C-alpha positions in Angstrom: -1.8 -12.3 -5.9 -0.4 -12.3 -2.4 -1.6 -9.5 -0.2 0.5 -8.4 2.7 -0.9 -6.4 5.6 0.9 -3.3 6.8 1.6 -4.7 10.3 2.9 -8.0 8.8 5.2 -5.9 6.5 6.6 -3.9 9.3 7.2 -7.0 11.4 9.1 -8.6 8.5 11.2 -5.5 8.1 12.0 -5.4 11.8 13.5 -8.9 11.4 15.1 -8.4 7.9 16.7 -5.0 8.8 19.0 -6.7 11.3 22.6 -7.2 10.1 24.8 -9.8 11.8 28.0 -7.8 12.5 30.0 -11.1 12.7 29.1 -12.0 9.1 28.9 -8.9 6.9 29.5 -11.1 3.8 26.3 -13.0 4.5 24.4 -9.8 4.8 25.8 -8.7 1.4 24.5 -11.9 -0.1 21.1 -11.4 1.5 20.6 -8.0 -0.2 19.3 -9.3 -3.6 17.0 -11.8 -1.8 15.5 -9.1 0.4 15.3 -6.7 -2.6 13.3 -9.3 -4.5 11.0 -10.0 -1.6 10.1 -6.3 -1.0 9.9 -5.6 -4.7 7.3 -8.3 -5.1 5.2 -6.9 -2.3 5.6 -3.4 -3.8 4.5 -4.5 -7.2 1.5 -6.4 -5.9 0.3 -3.5 -3.8 0.8 -1.0 -6.7 -1.6 -3.2 -8.7 -4.0 -3.5 -5.8 -3.9 0.3 -5.3 -4.9 0.7 -9.0 -7.7 -1.8 -8.6 -9.0 0.0 -5.5 -8.9 3.3 -7.5 -11.0 1.7 -10.3 -13.5 0.3 -7.7 -13.7 3.8 -6.1 -14.4 5.5 -9.4 -17.1 2.9 -10.3 -18.6 3.3 -6.8 -18.5 7.1 -7.2 -20.4 7.0 -10.4 -23.0 4.6 -8.9 -23.4 6.7 -5.8 -23.7 9.9 -7.9 -26.5 8.2 -9.8 -28.1 7.1 -6.6 -27.9 10.6 -4.9 -29.1 12.4 -8.0 -32.1 10.0 -8.4 -30.8 8.6 -11.7 -30.3 5.0 -10.6 -33.0 2.7 -12.0 -35.2 0.4 -9.9 -33.3 -2.7 -11.0 -30.0 -1.4 -9.7 -31.7 -0.2 -6.5 -33.0 -3.7 -5.9 -29.6 -5.2 -6.9 -27.8 -3.2 -4.2 -30.7 -3.3 -1.6 -31.0 0.5 -1.6 -34.2 2.5 -1.2 -34.6 5.6 -3.4 -32.7 8.6 -2.1 -35.3 11.1 -0.8 -33.3 14.3 -1.4 -32.1 15.8 -4.7 -30.4 19.1 -3.7 -27.3 19.4 -6.0 -25.7 21.7 -3.5 -25.6 18.8 -0.9 -24.4 16.2 -3.4 -20.7 16.6 -2.4 -21.5 16.3 1.2 -23.4 13.0 0.7 -20.6 11.6 -1.6 -17.8 12.5 0.8 -19.7 10.9 3.8 -20.8 7.8 2.0 -19.6 4.6 3.8 -19.2 2.5 0.6 -17.0 5.2 -1.0 -15.0 5.7 2.1 -14.4 2.0 2.4 -13.0 2.0 -1.2 -10.9 5.0 -0.4 -9.5 3.4 2.7 -8.5 0.3 0.8 -6.6 2.4 -1.7 -4.9 4.3 1.2 -3.8 1.1 2.8 -2.2 -0.2 -0.4 -0.6 3.2 -1.0 0.9 3.2 2.5 2.3 -0.3 1.9 3.8 0.9 -1.5 5.4 3.8 0.4 6.9 1.5 3.1 8.2 -0.9 0.5 9.8 2.0 -1.5 11.5 3.2 1.7 12.7 -0.4 2.5 14.1 -0.8 -1.0 15.9 2.5 -0.7 17.5 1.3 2.5 18.5 -2.0 0.9 20.1 -0.1 -2.0 22.3 1.8 0.5 23.1 -1.3 2.5 25.9 -2.3 0.2 27.7 1.0 1.0 26.9 0.7 4.7 28.4 -2.8 4.8 31.5 -1.7 2.8 32.1 1.1 5.3 31.6 -1.3 8.2 34.1 -3.7 6.8 36.6 -0.9 6.2 36.1 0.3 9.8 36.7 -3.2 11.1 39.9 -3.5 9.1 41.0 -0.1 10.4 40.3 -1.2 14.0 42.2 -4.4 13.5 45.1 -2.6 11.8 44.8 -4.4 8.5 
């Protein structure tokens, strides 16, 4: 599965959003190709976002077991963790929210979600491009007196 970074996506769109005013017909023909390109990226990152959500949920369970002292010695060794010395339930939320592993998982999901939002916006723009080009062509005809 191809993974696109947010900055790469934005650079691609800066290039792809340009319309050659001298060849509006070519721009019309490019719409399906661009739609396909950004739809593929959107689909991939929706799946990656779901995968990141699953990883986050799994990590949350694991960390909950760790912070509540319910993680067995084999798992502690597996992850290279030492037993957590505190067991106050009132502080559990604070530890979970500040946990680096969980925040890393949440950040991955946030990145994929942002890419999904950007692609959705790009596809909306591409959907209206047909009308924009039609209006541009009509304006050019009007200016030329056709």
